[in-house]
C-alpha positions as CSV (number, residue, x, y, z in Angstrom):
1,M,-4.5,13.9,-12.4
2,L,-1.0,12.4,-13.2
3,R,0.4,15.9,-13.9
4,F,-1.1,17.2,-10.7
5,C,0.5,14.3,-8.8
6,F,3.9,15.0,-10.1
7,V,3.6,18.5,-8.8
8,L,2.2,17.5,-5.4
9,N,3.5,14.1,-4.9
10,L,3.1,14.0,-1.2
11,A,-0.5,14.9,-1.4
12,C,-1.0,12.2,-4.0
13,A,0.6,9.5,-1.9
14,A,-2.6,9.7,0.2
15,L,-4.6,8.9,-2.9
16,A,-2.5,5.9,-4.0
17,A,-4.1,2.5,-4.2
18,L,-3.4,0.1,-1.3
19,T,-0.9,-2.6,-1.9
20,W,-2.7,-5.1,0.2
21,K,-6.5,-5.4,0.1
22,T,-6.6,-8.7,2.0
23,Q,-9.2,-11.0,3.4
24,D,-8.2,-13.6,6.0
25,I,-9.8,-16.8,4.9
26,S,-7.9,-19.1,7.2
27,S,-11.0,-21.0,8.4
28,L,-12.5,-21.7,5.0
29,L,-11.6,-25.4,5.0
30,V,-12.9,-25.8,8.5
31,E,-16.2,-24.3,7.5
32,E,-16.5,-26.4,4.3
33,A,-15.8,-29.6,6.3
34,K,-19.0,-28.7,8.2
35,G,-20.9,-28.4,4.9
36,V,-21.1,-24.6,4.8
37,V,-22.0,-23.2,1.3
38,Y,-21.2,-19.6,0.5
39,K,-23.6,-17.7,-1.6
40,S,-23.4,-14.3,-3.5
41,L,-25.7,-11.4,-3.1
42,E,-27.7,-12.9,-6.0
43,G,-28.0,-16.2,-4.1
44,S,-25.8,-18.4,-6.3
45,A,-23.1,-20.7,-4.6
46,H,-19.5,-19.8,-5.1
47,P,-16.2,-20.6,-3.4
48,L,-15.4,-18.1,-0.7
49,E,-12.1,-17.1,-2.3
50,A,-13.9,-16.3,-5.6
51,L,-16.4,-14.1,-3.7
52,M,-13.5,-12.3,-2.0
53,K,-11.8,-11.6,-5.3
54,Q,-15.1,-10.4,-6.9
55,G,-15.5,-8.1,-3.9
56,G,-12.2,-6.3,-4.6
57,A,-9.6,-8.2,-2.5
58,N,-6.2,-8.8,-4.1
59,S,-4.8,-11.2,-1.6
60,A,-5.7,-13.8,1.0
61,K,-4.2,-14.1,4.4
62,I,-3.6,-17.6,5.7
63,R,-2.4,-18.6,9.2
64,V,0.0,-21.5,9.8
65,W,0.3,-23.5,13.0
66,V,3.2,-25.9,13.5
67,N,1.5,-29.2,14.5
68,P,-2.1,-28.8,15.6
69,P,-3.6,-32.1,16.8
70,D,-6.5,-32.0,14.4
71,G,-4.4,-30.8,11.4
72,N,-6.4,-27.6,10.9
73,Y,-4.2,-24.7,10.0
74,N,-1.0,-26.8,9.6
75,L,1.3,-26.5,6.6
76,N,-0.6,-29.0,4.4
77,Y,-3.9,-27.2,5.2
78,A,-2.3,-23.8,4.4
79,L,-0.9,-25.1,1.1
80,K,-4.2,-26.4,0.0
81,L,-5.9,-23.1,0.8
82,G,-3.0,-21.1,-0.8
83,K,-3.5,-23.0,-4.1
84,R,-7.2,-22.2,-4.1
85,A,-6.5,-18.5,-3.3
86,Q,-4.0,-18.2,-6.2
87,A,-6.3,-20.0,-8.6
88,A,-8.9,-17.3,-7.8
89,G,-6.4,-14.6,-8.6
90,L,-5.3,-13.7,-5.1
91,A,-1.7,-13.4,-3.8
92,V,-0.9,-15.1,-0.5
93,V,0.0,-13.5,2.8
94,L,1.4,-15.9,5.4
95,N,0.7,-15.6,9.1
96,L,3.1,-17.8,11.0
97,H,2.0,-18.3,14.6
98,Y,5.0,-20.4,15.8
99,S,2.6,-22.4,17.9
100,D,0.3,-25.5,17.6
101,T,-2.6,-23.2,18.5
102,W,-3.6,-19.5,18.8
103,A,-0.8,-17.1,19.4
104,D,-1.7,-13.6,20.7
105,P,-0.7,-11.3,23.6
106,G,-2.3,-13.7,26.1
107,H,-1.2,-16.9,24.5
108,Q,2.2,-17.6,23.0
109,I,2.6,-21.4,23.6
110,K,5.6,-23.2,22.2
111,P,4.8,-26.1,19.8
112,A,4.8,-29.3,21.8
113,A,7.7,-30.6,19.8
114,W,9.8,-27.5,20.6
115,S,8.9,-27.3,24.3
116,N,12.2,-28.6,25.7
117,L,14.5,-26.6,23.4
118,G,16.9,-24.2,25.0
119,A,17.2,-20.6,23.6
120,E,19.8,-21.3,21.0
121,Q,18.1,-24.5,19.8
122,L,14.8,-22.7,19.6
123,I,16.4,-19.9,17.5
124,A,17.8,-22.4,15.1
125,K,14.4,-24.3,15.0
126,V,12.5,-21.1,14.1
127,K,14.9,-20.4,11.3
128,N,14.8,-23.9,9.9
129,Y,11.0,-24.1,10.2
130,T,10.4,-20.7,8.6
131,T,12.6,-21.7,5.6
132,E,10.8,-25.0,5.3
133,V,7.4,-23.4,5.2
134,L,8.4,-20.7,2.7
135,D,10.2,-23.2,0.4
136,A,7.1,-25.5,0.5
137,F,5.0,-22.6,-0.8
138,F,7.6,-21.8,-3.4
139,A,7.7,-25.4,-4.6
140,A,3.9,-25.3,-4.9
141,G,4.3,-22.3,-7.3
142,L,2.4,-19.9,-4.9
143,D,2.8,-16.1,-5.0
144,V,3.7,-15.2,-1.4
145,N,4.4,-11.5,-1.1
146,L,4.3,-10.9,2.7
147,V,5.2,-13.1,5.7
148,G,4.2,-12.3,9.3
149,I,6.8,-13.7,11.6
150,G,4.7,-14.3,14.7
151,N,1.2,-13.1,15.5
152,E,0.5,-10.1,17.8
153,V,3.9,-10.5,19.5
154,R,3.6,-7.5,21.8
155,A,4.2,-9.8,24.8
156,G,6.8,-11.8,23.0
157,L,6.5,-15.3,21.5
158,L,7.4,-18.9,22.3
159,W,7.0,-18.4,26.0
160,P,8.8,-18.4,28.4
161,T,12.0,-18.3,26.3
162,A,11.1,-15.2,24.5
163,K,8.4,-13.6,26.7
164,Y,8.2,-9.8,27.0
165,D,10.8,-9.8,29.8
166,Q,13.3,-11.6,27.5
167,M,13.9,-8.9,24.9
168,G,17.3,-10.4,23.9
169,N,15.7,-13.7,22.9
170,I,12.8,-11.9,21.2
171,A,15.3,-10.0,19.1
172,K,17.3,-13.1,18.2
173,I,14.2,-15.1,17.3
174,L,12.7,-12.4,15.1
175,T,16.2,-11.9,13.4
176,A,16.4,-15.6,12.7
177,A,12.8,-15.7,11.3
178,S,13.5,-12.6,9.1
179,H,16.8,-14.1,7.8
180,A,14.9,-17.3,7.0
181,V,12.4,-15.4,4.8
182,R,15.3,-13.6,3.1
183,N,17.2,-16.8,2.5
184,S,14.1,-18.8,1.2
185,Q,13.5,-19.2,-2.5
186,Y,11.4,-16.0,-2.4
187,K,14.4,-13.9,-1.4
188,S,13.3,-10.3,-1.2
189,K,10.0,-10.8,-3.1
190,A,8.3,-11.9,0.2
191,K,8.4,-8.9,2.6
192,V,8.9,-9.5,6.3
193,M,6.3,-8.3,8.7
194,I,6.3,-8.0,12.5
195,H,2.7,-7.7,13.9
196,L,1.6,-6.2,17.2
197,D,-1.9,-5.6,18.5
198,R,-3.0,-2.2,20.0
199,G,-2.6,-0.3,16.7
200,Y,-4.0,2.7,18.5
201,S,-1.2,2.9,21.1
202,W,1.9,4.6,20.0
203,S,3.5,4.0,23.4
204,T,3.0,0.2,22.9
205,Q,4.6,0.2,19.5
206,E,7.5,2.4,20.5
207,W,8.2,0.4,23.7
208,F,8.3,-2.9,21.7
209,Y,10.4,-1.7,18.7
210,D,12.8,0.4,20.8
211,G,13.2,-2.6,23.2
212,I,14.1,-5.1,20.5
213,V,16.5,-2.7,18.9
214,K,18.2,-2.0,22.2
215,A,18.4,-5.8,22.6
216,G,20.2,-6.2,19.2
217,F,17.5,-6.3,16.5
218,N,18.3,-4.5,13.3
219,M,15.3,-2.6,11.8
220,R,16.6,-3.4,8.4
221,D,15.4,-6.9,9.1
222,V,11.7,-5.9,9.0
223,D,9.9,-4.4,5.9
224,V,6.4,-4.0,7.3
225,Q,5.0,-3.1,10.7
226,G,1.6,-4.8,11.1
227,I,-0.9,-3.6,13.6
228,S,-4.3,-4.8,14.7
229,F,-7.0,-2.2,15.0
230,Y,-10.3,-3.4,16.5
231,P,-13.1,-1.1,17.8
232,F,-14.3,-3.4,20.6
233,W,-11.3,-4.3,22.8
234,D,-10.5,-1.0,24.4
235,P,-13.5,1.3,25.0
236,K,-11.4,4.3,25.8
237,E,-8.3,4.2,23.7
238,S,-9.2,2.5,20.3
239,T,-10.3,5.7,18.6
240,F,-9.5,7.0,15.2
241,D,-7.5,9.9,16.7
242,N,-5.2,7.5,18.5
243,F,-5.0,5.2,15.5
244,R,-4.0,8.1,13.3
245,S,-1.4,9.5,15.7
246,C,0.1,6.0,16.3
247,M,0.7,5.3,12.6
248,T,1.9,8.9,12.0
249,N,4.5,8.5,14.8
250,M,5.5,5.1,13.6
251,A,6.1,6.3,10.0
252,K,8.1,9.3,11.2
253,K,10.3,7.3,13.6
254,Y,10.8,4.0,11.8
255,G,10.1,4.8,8.2
256,K,8.6,1.4,7.5
257,I,5.5,0.3,5.5
258,I,2.5,0.0,7.8
259,V,-0.4,-2.4,7.3
260,V,-3.5,-2.9,9.4
261,T,-3.1,-6.6,9.7
262,E,-6.4,-7.3,11.5
263,T,-9.6,-5.3,11.7
264,D,-13.4,-5.9,11.3
265,W,-16.7,-4.3,12.3
266,P,-19.7,-6.0,13.9
267,T,-23.2,-6.3,12.5
268,K,-24.6,-7.1,16.0
269,C,-23.2,-5.9,19.3
270,S,-25.6,-5.3,22.1
271,Q,-22.7,-4.6,24.5
272,A,-21.5,-1.7,22.4
273,G,-22.1,0.8,25.2
274,S,-19.4,-0.7,27.3
275,N,-17.0,-2.1,24.6
276,I,-16.8,0.5,21.9
277,P,-15.5,4.1,22.3
278,P,-18.3,6.7,22.1
279,S,-16.7,8.4,19.1
280,L,-17.2,5.3,17.0
281,R,-20.8,4.6,18.0
282,S,-22.3,6.6,15.2
283,I,-21.2,3.8,12.8
284,P,-24.2,1.4,12.6
285,F,-23.9,-2.3,13.3
286,T,-25.0,-3.2,9.9
287,P,-23.4,-4.3,6.6
288,A,-23.4,-0.7,5.5
289,G,-21.6,0.1,8.8
290,Q,-19.0,-2.4,7.9
291,V,-18.3,-0.5,4.7
292,T,-18.2,2.8,6.5
293,W,-15.7,1.4,9.0
294,M,-13.4,0.2,6.2
295,Q,-13.7,3.5,4.4
296,K,-12.7,5.4,7.5
297,V,-9.8,3.0,8.3
298,A,-8.7,3.3,4.7
299,E,-8.8,7.1,4.8
300,V,-6.5,7.1,7.8
301,V,-4.1,4.5,6.4
302,K,-3.8,6.3,3.1
303,A,-2.9,9.5,4.9
304,V,0.1,8.0,6.7
305,P,3.1,10.2,5.9
306,N,5.2,9.4,2.9
307,G,2.7,6.9,1.5
308,L,3.8,4.3,4.1
309,G,0.2,3.2,4.9
310,Q,-0.2,0.4,2.4
311,G,-2.7,-2.2,3.4
312,I,-5.8,-3.4,5.2
313,M,-6.5,-7.0,6.1
314,Y,-10.0,-7.9,7.2
315,W,-10.1,-10.8,9.7
316,E,-12.1,-13.9,9.0
317,P,-15.1,-12.6,7.0
318,G,-16.5,-16.1,6.3
319,W,-16.2,-17.8,9.7
320,I,-19.9,-18.0,10.4
321,D,-19.5,-20.8,12.9
322,N,-17.6,-18.4,15.1
323,A,-19.6,-15.2,14.3
324,S,-18.5,-13.3,17.4
325,L,-14.9,-13.7,16.1
326,G,-13.7,-13.7,19.7
327,S,-15.3,-10.4,20.7
328,K,-18.2,-9.8,23.1
329,C,-20.3,-8.8,20.1
330,E,-22.9,-11.4,18.9
331,D,-21.6,-10.9,15.3
332,G,-18.0,-9.5,15.5
333,G,-17.5,-8.9,11.8
334,T,-18.4,-11.7,9.4
335,L,-19.5,-10.6,5.9
336,F,-22.2,-13.3,5.7
337,K,-25.4,-14.2,7.5
338,G,-25.4,-17.8,8.6
339,D,-28.5,-19.9,8.0
340,W,-28.2,-23.2,10.0
341,S,-31.7,-24.5,9.2
342,N,-30.1,-27.2,7.0
343,K,-27.5,-28.7,9.4
344,S,-25.8,-30.7,6.8
345,H,-25.4,-27.8,4.4
346,P,-25.5,-24.5,6.3
347,V,-25.7,-21.4,4.1
348,A,-23.5,-18.3,4.4
349,M,-25.4,-15.6,2.5
350,A,-23.3,-12.6,1.6
351,H,-24.0,-9.2,3.0
352,P,-23.6,-6.2,0.7
353,S,-20.4,-5.5,2.6
354,I,-18.8,-8.4,0.6
355,N,-17.8,-5.7,-1.8
356,M,-16.2,-3.5,0.8
357,F,-12.8,-3.3,-0.9
358,K,-14.3,-1.8,-4.0
359,A,-15.4,1.1,-1.8
360,I,-11.9,2.0,-0.7
């Protein structure tokens, strides 16, 4: 095989192992605070991060909020989770939201402590905060290899200062965040990622990146283009054909590493007829269907030109207390079946799909 690959290196790029096989375990400590116990296929209790590692993951994604009122997902929370992930043999991917709460295309709320800052002050604050977070992880001896600067920032971030109609401020803030990662103790070891949703829409990706470049952003300041690809948010456009063409166009135009930063597949979705494209409905809403979904996603990612498709990150496999995961599906993609009969110690029983990364 090696000799064959030297002869046909482009074809073999599609066969290469993914750099990031990542599970987002951000809500683990929240679940454990409710008494949730995670169990393997054999029925024995294990920490979630250990089950993820055994299932083929090589890294854990952890979101970080600036100053959430209840402390969940703040820096100390993230450090505690990062230490556990690394102890289990997983590298760490950081997902900086630059908010005290959820950041996504419909919500990009400034942290309360930053709310009155002007544009230049906000740019400086983002840079200082990003450096502080990275240096805290470095001081804790944690292996951070990828940092998402913002979460699904298609509509901008830190509204209204850097909303989608303020491309100049978006460009400056992302530049500041990127430079902060580069100037942290990790230097170039931690790659910089910009993450957008609508990973099936080339027009969306091109509009955003061309817009920030025109506004002054240098594409040398991003290493990885992250995209979300879910089956149940756009019943017409979120198809594999669009997903494939989007990443192909991104690779050809920008030449950056591409990672599917968020994806999952439901095990129960009675609204599938209206929420999921017809071309995807042959995949069953079962644990076996979850594996099939990941295999199909991986096939497309590995076929991105020049070997630039390098990762898949599964979103919140263990968050059984939020089984819909924000979708209209009853179970939007967890890899466990929740049993709440014992309210003080609910059980999360692993589905066979816990081993999905071994299948790709």
